[in-house]
C-alpha positions as CSV (number, residue, x, y, z in Angstrom):
1,M,73.9,86.4,71.8
2,K,76.4,86.8,69.1
3,T,74.9,85.5,65.1
4,V,77.7,83.4,64.3
5,Y,77.9,81.6,60.8
6,L,80.3,78.6,60.5
7,G,81.5,76.7,57.0
8,L,81.9,72.8,57.3
9,G,83.2,70.3,55.5
10,S,84.4,66.9,55.5
11,N,85.6,65.2,52.7
12,I,86.7,61.4,54.9
13,E,84.3,58.8,55.1
14,P,81.6,59.0,56.6
15,K,81.2,62.5,55.6
16,V,78.1,62.7,56.8
17,E,78.1,61.7,59.9
18,Y,81.0,64.0,60.6
19,L,78.9,67.4,59.5
20,K,76.1,65.9,62.4
21,K,78.8,64.8,64.9
22,A,80.2,68.5,64.8
23,V,76.6,70.1,64.8
24,I,75.9,68.1,67.4
25,K,79.2,68.4,69.8
26,L,79.2,72.6,68.6
27,S,75.0,72.8,70.1
28,S,76.2,70.8,73.7
29,E,78.1,73.7,74.9
30,A,75.8,75.8,76.8
31,K,76.6,78.9,75.5
32,I,76.1,77.6,71.8
33,N,72.4,77.8,70.3
34,I,72.3,76.1,66.6
35,K,69.7,78.5,65.2
36,K,69.6,76.5,60.7
37,T,71.8,75.0,59.0
38,S,72.2,74.7,55.4
39,S,71.6,71.6,52.9
40,L,74.4,69.5,52.2
41,Y,76.3,70.3,49.1
42,L,78.9,68.3,46.8
43,T,81.9,70.3,46.3
44,K,85.4,68.8,43.8
45,A,88.0,69.9,46.6
46,Y,90.2,73.4,46.4
47,G,93.5,73.9,46.8
48,Y,95.0,70.7,46.9
49,E,92.9,68.9,44.3
50,E,94.1,65.0,44.6
51,Q,91.8,63.8,47.1
52,A,87.8,62.9,47.7
53,D,85.2,65.3,47.4
54,F,84.0,67.4,50.3
55,I,80.2,67.9,51.8
56,N,79.9,71.4,52.8
57,A,77.2,73.0,54.8
58,V,76.9,76.5,56.8
59,V,75.8,76.5,60.2
60,C,74.2,79.5,62.0
61,L,74.4,79.9,65.4
62,K,73.7,82.3,68.4
63,T,76.2,82.4,70.6
64,E,78.1,84.2,74.2
65,L,80.8,83.1,73.1
66,G,83.7,85.3,72.1
67,P,85.9,85.0,69.1
68,E,88.8,83.7,70.4
69,K,87.1,81.2,72.8
70,L,84.4,80.1,70.2
71,L,87.4,79.2,67.9
72,E,88.7,77.6,70.7
73,K,85.5,75.4,70.9
74,I,85.8,74.8,67.4
75,L,89.5,73.2,67.3
76,Q,89.1,71.2,70.2
77,I,85.8,69.1,68.0
78,E,87.9,69.0,65.0
79,S,90.4,67.3,67.5
80,E,87.8,65.0,68.9
81,L,86.4,64.2,65.3
82,G,89.8,63.5,64.4
83,R,91.2,65.7,62.4
84,V,94.8,65.8,61.9
85,R,96.6,68.5,59.8
86,T,99.3,67.0,57.6
87,K,98.8,69.0,54.4
88,K,97.5,72.7,53.7
89,W,93.8,71.9,52.2
90,G,94.8,68.2,52.9
91,P,91.8,65.6,53.7
92,R,89.8,66.6,56.7
93,T,87.1,64.5,58.7
94,I,86.1,67.8,59.3
95,D,86.7,71.7,59.0
96,I,85.2,74.1,60.5
97,D,85.8,77.8,59.9
98,I,84.2,81.0,61.3
99,L,82.8,82.8,58.2
100,F,81.2,85.6,60.1
101,Y,80.3,86.9,63.4
102,D,77.9,89.2,64.3
103,N,78.8,91.9,62.3
104,L,82.7,92.1,63.7
105,E,86.2,92.6,61.7
106,Y,88.4,90.8,63.7
107,Q,92.2,90.2,63.0
108,S,94.4,88.1,65.3
109,Q,97.5,85.9,64.9
110,D,95.0,82.7,64.7
111,L,91.6,84.1,63.2
112,I,90.1,86.8,60.7
113,I,86.5,87.3,60.3
114,P,84.8,87.8,58.2
115,H,86.6,84.6,56.5
116,P,89.0,86.1,53.9
117,E,88.4,83.1,51.5
118,I,84.1,84.0,51.7
119,R,84.1,85.8,48.3
120,K,86.6,83.3,46.0
121,R,84.7,79.7,46.9
122,A,81.2,79.3,45.8
123,F,81.1,76.2,48.1
124,V,81.0,78.7,51.1
125,L,78.8,81.2,49.1
126,I,75.8,78.7,48.1
127,P,75.0,77.3,51.4
128,L,75.9,80.7,53.5
129,V,73.6,82.3,51.5
130,E,70.7,79.8,52.0
131,A,71.5,79.5,55.9
132,A,71.7,83.4,56.4
133,E,69.0,85.0,59.0
134,E,69.8,88.6,57.3
135,E,71.7,90.3,55.0
136,L,75.5,89.5,54.9
137,F,78.1,91.9,53.4
138,I,82.2,91.5,52.7
139,D,83.4,95.1,51.9
140,N,80.0,96.1,51.7
141,I,78.9,94.4,49.2
142,N,76.1,91.6,49.7
143,I,77.0,88.1,49.3
144,T,74.5,87.2,47.0
145,K,76.6,89.8,44.8
146,W,79.4,87.8,45.4
147,L,78.2,84.7,44.6
148,D,77.0,86.3,40.9
149,K,80.3,87.4,40.2
150,L,81.6,84.0,40.4
151,D,81.3,80.8,38.0
152,S,80.0,78.8,40.3
153,S,80.8,75.8,37.8
154,S,84.1,76.1,37.7
155,D,83.9,75.3,41.9
156,E,81.6,71.8,40.5
157,V,79.2,72.5,43.8
158,E,76.0,70.5,43.8
159,F,72.9,70.4,45.8
160,Y,73.8,66.9,47.8
161,N,71.2,66.3,50.3
162,E,69.2,68.1,53.1
163,F,71.1,68.3,55.9
164,P,70.1,65.5,58.1
165,E,67.4,65.9,60.9
166,L,69.3,66.1,64.2
167,N,67.7,66.5,67.7
168,L,69.6,69.2,69.1
169,N,68.3,70.7,72.9
170,K,66.9,74.2,71.8
171,K,68.3,76.0,74.2
């Protein structure tokens, strides 16, 4: 089983419900076992800023799915939850990104692991540091050091709430 970290975000109401539903759908996959969720963080929109604030979180899971199969599952879940891709960085019911997949460095037409934007985004690093079950590195630098390099206040990331309790089937 591989350890994977996913970044989740939503800025269309009901935001927290979309995050919960995404985690429930992930956990219903036979080859995915949710290990931990971070707290929820309220974040100003990134990229296209004329939209509602986001709620972001990170999920740690174990899986037997390879990176491309996991991406297929993620895209299916996003679609099931009403994600429509009309504008880059635009509003979305749910966004799920593969941040880390074990220690794998991977690149295909559709997927880059580790996610290339992690080091620039406090709204990803803050919940990732919280959810990490091991030390994670990008370019041989610990993610906590990447977070220290950022001006977190510029991202306007703030604690929102604990991730809601979910009754997941533990495998």
